[in-house]
N, C-alpha and C positions, 0 to 999 in steps of 0.2 A: 484443497485449492483455496487460496486467499486472493481475492480481487478487490480493487478499489480504484478510484480516480487518482490522477497524479497529485501527489502531495498529501494524501490522506493518512500516510504513516505505515505503509506496507513494509518498507525496509526496517523501520523501527521495530515493528512487531517481530520480524524475522530475527533481528539481533537479540531481542528479549528472549525469543525461543531458544536461540543458541546458548544464551547465558544459563538457561534453566534446564538444559538437557543433562541427564545423568552422566556420570563419568564413563559408563560402559557404552557410550554412543560414539560411533565413527561417522563424521559428517563430510559429505562431498558437496561443496558449494559452487554453483555455476552462476556467475554474474553476467557473462556475455553469451546469450543464447543464440546468437546469429551464427550457428554452426551447422555443418552437414552432419549426417548420421554418424559417419566414421569419426569426425572430429569430436562429436559429443562423447562417444565411447572413449576416445583417447583422453579427453579432458577428465572424465570420470576416473580413469586409471591414474592420471596425475594426482587428482585430489585424494585418492585412496592409497597413494604411494605404491602403486602396482608397477613393477618394472616390465618393460616390453621392448621388442625390437621393431623399430620403425620400418625396416625392410619387409617385415612380415605382416604389416598392417592390413587388416581386413575386418569386416564385421564379425565373422565367426571367431577370428583370432582374439579380438578384444572382448567379445562376449564370453569366451571360454576363460580368459584371464579374470574377468570380473566375477564370473560364477565361482571360480576357485577362491577368490578373496572373500566373497560373501559367505561361502560355505565355511571357510576357516574362521571368520568372525563369529558366525553362528555357533560353531562348536566351542568357541572361547567365551560364549555368553555376551558377545558384543553386538549391539543393534547398529545397523548401517542405514543412514538416512541421506537421501539426495535432495538438495534444495535448489530449485531453479528460479532465479529472479528474472523479472521482465519476460516471463514465459509467453507473453502474447506474440513475441517475435519468432517463436519456434516454428519451423516449417512443418507441414503436416507429416512428411516422411520421418522427421526427427521425433515428433510426438509418437508416431507409431513405433519407433525404435524404443522409446521409453516404455511403451505398453509391453513390448516383448520382454524388457528387463523385469517387469513386474511378474512375468510368468515364472521367474526363478523362485522356487519355494520348496519347503519341506512338506511333509504330510499335514502339518499343523499350522504353519504360518509362512508369510512372505519373507524372503531373505532381504529384500530392499524396500524401504518405505520412501515414497516420493512426495515432495511438497512443491506444488506449483504456485508461484506468486506472480501476479500480473495485473494489468489494467483490464477494464471491462471487455475489451476486445477479445480477451482470452475466452470469456464465456461464449461469445459468438463463434470463435474458432472451433470450440469443442462441440458445437451443434452440427458441424459438417458430417455428412453421412459416413464418410470413410473413417471418421474418428469416434464413431458411436461406441465402439468397444472400450476405448480408453475412457470416454465420458461415463460409462456404466461402472467403471472401477473406482471412481472417485467416491470415497466413503464419507468425506466431510467437506462442506463448502461454506465459506463465509465471505460476505461482501462488506468492506469497510465503507461506511457512509460519512459524509462531512459532519462536523459537530453542530449540534443545535445551539440556539442562542444561550441557553443556560450552560451547556457544556463549554462554549467558548469562554464564558466568564470564569468557570471553574478551571479551565485549562490555563488561562492567563494567570489566575491567582496561584495555581500550582507552580508555574514556571517562575513567578516572582518569589514565592516562598523558598524555592530551591536556591535562588540567587540572593537570599536574605533581603529581599526587597519588600516594600509595603504593598499590600494587596489593593490599596485604594489609590495607587498612583495613576490609574486610568479612571477618568470620570465616567459616570453612568452613560451620558450621551456618547462618549467616546467608545465605550464597550458596545453600544448599539450600532455605531458606525462600523466598528471592526467586524461584527457579524454580517452586517449588510454588504460590505464591500468585499470581504474575503470569502463569503459563502460558506464559512466554517471549515475551510481547508487549512490544516495546521501549518503546513509549510509557508503558505502565504501570510498567515497570522504572524509567524515568527519574523518574516522579512519586514512586514509593514510596522509591527510594533517596535522592532529594533531601530528602524529609521526614525519612527516617531519619538522614541526615547532620546535619540541623538539630537533631533531638532529641539526638543523640549529643554534639553541640557544647555544647548547653545543660547537659548533665549532666557535661561535661568528661571523657568517656571517651576513651581512645586509639583504640579500634576500635568498629565498629558491631556490637553483639551481637544475637543472634537476637530476644530479647524486645523490644529497642528497635525492630527492624524490624517486628515483629508489631504493636506499638503504632502505628507510623506507618501501617501498612496499614489498621488499624482506623479511624484518623482519616480516611483518604481513601476507602476502599472500604466501610467499615461493618463492624460485628461479624458480621452474618449472612453476608456474602460471604466474609470471612476464614475463619469456622468451616466453611463449606461446602467451600471449597477445601482446607482442612486435612483435613477429613473424607474427601475423595476420596483423598488420599494414604494415609491410614490404611487405608481400604478396600482399596486396591491392595496395601499391605504385607501385610495379613491374608490376602488372596486368594493372594498369592504364597507365603506361608508354608504355607498349606493345600495348595497344589499340590506344594510341595517335600516336605512330610510324606507325601503320598500316594506320590510317586515313591520316596522313601527306604523307605517301608514295603513297596512292591512289590519293590524291589531286595533288601531284607533277606529278604523271604519267599522269594525265589528262591535 
């Protein structure tokens, strides 16, 4: 299970995973999880190129078809992987159907590997009592966090190097503002930096200055959001200064 806030790069990670899977892997990808249990099974059949008759559609019919396909893949040395994106939208009964699919196994291994990708709500969903059996079967969990201040600088530098750009095109105050306003969310960083580069080009400046980035952020996020995020930074600075003053006063008093 891979979780993370909106824009932290879950889809990017899944695409990278698909690129690195070995050739003997058959992947079923579900991008729209707002399905009923029977629609889920039908979609899996579509993804695995399993032919079926719509008139005979039932949970047992689809399950038998999928089991036959999984068994055939296993005998041919093919791993079958099901990837579900935006899995936080899955209904509890659909998640239960996924659990039942993981019951399909040989004496040594599972016939189907399932990867759930979703927002943090997915974690809360799996805490429900009726889904505890599925939660217990998750063998690996990872939660993508926003980038730190240092990671934001490295991320921007990497993106610029890929585009054959100069890694100092953003000034240091601008990089600090980028982290402050974007909160380290890669998707927001991409949007705001792209707009800031465009504004800088129109003004024929050699580097992206802080006030230009702030203007770009206001165009995309709005004045209220930018002021709010800047305000949080100043609140943190003032609070930190207050704590330091207290500590220094205590040390001096001693």
